[in-house]
C-alpha positions in Angstrom: 64.4 144.5 -107.9 66.4 141.7 -109.5 68.7 141.3 -106.5 65.7 141.2 -104.2 63.9 138.6 -106.3 67.0 136.3 -106.4 67.3 136.7 -102.6 63.7 135.8 -101.9 63.5 132.9 -104.3 66.3 131.2 -102.3 64.1 130.5 -99.3 61.3 128.5 -100.9 63.8 126.9 -103.2 65.8 125.6 -100.2 62.6 124.4 -98.7 61.6 122.5 -101.8 65.1 121.0 -102.2 65.2 119.9 -98.6 61.8 118.2 -98.9 63.1 116.4 -102.1 66.1 115.0 -100.1 63.8 113.6 -97.4 62.1 111.4 -100.1 58.9 110.8 -98.1 55.4 110.9 -99.4 54.8 114.3 -98.0 57.9 115.6 -99.8 56.0 115.8 -103.1 53.5 118.2 -101.5 56.3 120.2 -99.9 58.1 120.6 -103.3 54.9 121.8 -104.9 54.3 124.3 -102.2 57.9 125.6 -102.5 57.6 126.0 -106.3 54.2 127.7 -105.9 55.7 130.2 -103.5 58.4 131.0 -106.1 55.7 131.5 -108.7 54.0 134.0 -106.4 57.2 135.9 -105.7 57.9 136.1 -109.5 54.3 137.2 -110.2 54.5 139.8 -107.4 57.8 141.2 -108.8 56.4 141.3 -112.3 53.5 143.4 -111.1 55.9 145.6 -109.2 57.9 146.3 -112.4 54.6 147.1 -114.1 53.8 149.5 -111.2 50.9 147.2 -110.2 50.8 145.6 -106.8 48.1 143.3 -105.6 45.6 145.0 -103.3 43.4 142.5 -101.4 42.4 141.5 -97.9 44.4 138.7 -96.3 45.1 137.1 -93.0 48.5 138.0 -91.6 48.3 135.0 -89.2 48.0 132.6 -92.1 50.9 134.3 -94.0 53.1 134.2 -90.9 52.4 130.5 -90.4 53.2 129.8 -94.1 56.4 131.8 -93.9 57.7 130.0 -90.9 56.7 126.6 -92.4 58.8 127.4 -95.5 61.8 128.1 -93.2 61.3 124.9 -91.1 64.3 123.2 -92.7 66.6 126.1 -91.8 65.2 126.2 -88.3 65.6 122.5 -87.9 69.3 122.7 -88.8 69.8 125.2 -86.0 67.4 123.4 -83.6 65.3 126.5 -83.4 61.6 126.3 -82.4 58.8 128.8 -82.9 56.4 130.3 -80.4 53.3 131.8 -82.0 50.8 134.3 -80.5 48.6 135.0 -83.4 45.2 136.7 -83.9 43.3 134.9 -86.6 40.6 137.5 -86.8 42.9 140.4 -88.0 42.6 141.3 -91.6 45.1 143.5 -93.5 44.9 144.9 -96.9 47.7 144.9 -99.5 49.9 142.4 -101.3 50.0 139.1 -99.3 53.1 137.9 -101.3 55.0 141.1 -100.2 53.9 140.6 -96.5 55.1 137.0 -96.8 58.4 138.2 -98.1 58.8 140.6 -95.1 58.1 137.9 -92.5 60.4 135.4 -94.3 63.3 137.8 -94.3 63.1 138.7 -90.7 62.5 135.2 -89.5 65.4 133.8 -91.6 67.7 136.5 -90.2 66.6 135.4 -86.7 67.4 131.8 -87.5 70.7 132.5 -89.0 71.7 134.7 -86.0 71.9 131.6 -83.8 75.3 129.9 -83.8 75.6 126.2 -84.5 73.6 124.1 -82.1 76.7 122.5 -80.4 78.0 125.9 -79.5 74.9 127.4 -77.9 73.0 126.3 -74.8 70.5 129.1 -74.2 66.8 128.7 -75.3 66.6 128.5 -79.1 63.2 130.0 -79.9 61.8 132.6 -82.2 58.7 134.3 -80.9 56.2 135.7 -83.4 53.4 137.7 -81.8 50.6 140.0 -82.9 49.3 142.8 -80.7 46.0 144.4 -81.3 46.4 148.2 -81.0 42.8 149.1 -82.1 43.8 151.2 -85.2 46.8 149.1 -86.2 48.6 145.8 -85.4 52.1 145.3 -84.0 53.8 142.2 -85.4 56.9 141.4 -83.3 59.6 138.8 -84.1 61.9 138.1 -81.2 65.0 135.9 -81.0 67.5 135.2 -78.2 70.5 134.9 -80.4 72.8 137.3 -78.7 71.7 140.7 -80.1 73.2 143.0 -82.8 76.7 144.5 -82.0 76.5 148.2 -81.4 78.8 149.0 -84.3 76.3 147.5 -86.7 73.1 148.9 -85.3 73.0 152.1 -87.4 73.6 150.1 -90.7 70.9 147.4 -90.3 68.5 148.9 -92.9 71.3 150.1 -95.2 71.1 148.3 -98.6 73.8 145.8 -99.2 75.1 145.9 -95.7 75.7 142.4 -94.3 77.9 140.7 -91.7 77.5 137.4 -93.6 80.0 135.8 -96.0 79.6 136.8 -99.7 78.0 133.5 -100.6 75.6 133.6 -97.6 73.9 137.0 -97.9 73.4 140.0 -100.1 72.5 142.6 -97.5 69.2 143.4 -99.4 66.8 141.6 -97.1 66.0 144.1 -94.3 66.3 147.1 -96.7 63.6 145.4 -98.8 61.4 144.8 -95.8 61.6 148.4 -94.7 60.7 149.6 -98.2 57.7 147.3 -98.4 56.4 148.1 -94.9 56.7 151.8 -95.4 55.7 152.3 -99.0 53.3 149.4 -99.7 51.6 148.9 -96.3 52.0 152.5 -95.1 53.4 151.2 -91.8 56.7 151.4 -90.0 59.5 149.0 -89.1 61.8 149.3 -86.1 63.9 147.0 -83.8 65.2 146.8 -80.3 68.4 144.8 -79.6 70.4 144.0 -76.5 73.9 142.8 -77.1 74.4 139.4 -75.4 70.6 138.9 -75.2 68.5 139.1 -78.4 66.6 141.2 -80.9 63.0 142.1 -81.6 61.8 143.5 -84.9 58.4 145.2 -84.9 56.2 145.9 -87.9 53.4 148.4 -87.2 50.7 148.1 -89.9 47.3 149.8 -90.2 44.1 147.7 -90.2 42.0 147.5 -93.4 38.7 147.7 -91.4 37.2 146.9 -88.0 38.0 143.5 -86.6 37.1 141.2 -83.7 39.9 140.1 -81.4 40.3 136.3 -81.0 43.7 135.4 -79.8 45.3 132.0 -80.4 48.6 130.8 -79.0 50.4 127.7 -80.2 53.9 126.3 -79.8 55.9 124.1 -82.1 
């Protein structure tokens, strides 16, 4: 739990620090948002230690947008853009902070999978889409960063497995996501990858109740 908390605090902390460096009027708001996200993560972890997890209805579309916003600085460094296909009417039930954590981990991995901008000419996008499957929703996160090498595929969800340098990753991110998706949201997590092309992670999560489909697509 401690390792996971340290790992996930790094994202909003980086976001807040980057905003502080910009030193523009909007940076104060950005720093506040980053610190607020840290507070939510700590509170969620405290509840987890006490065997209490928030159980409430939330909009996954809103949480996805917030998660990607917090990673804007990292995406900007790699010149990566987002493509969203989100359904604002879908409602899930569970801990929104934990859902936010799942999205942030997968999106950050997708960003970091891209090499430095000057060494890569293919489209630099991360596509986040929601698919209404009547009884559940598919949330897919796709990158075009070259895919996962075959020798690593079977270890992707193994705790502490990482291809990053010691100071760049703990290998706890995807293992945490799988645990949260399966044990807290009673869903499933899978991925498809093609070496030399890209990777898609898919979360399949059950709906909390009936919903009305109203698709919205945006690009940034």
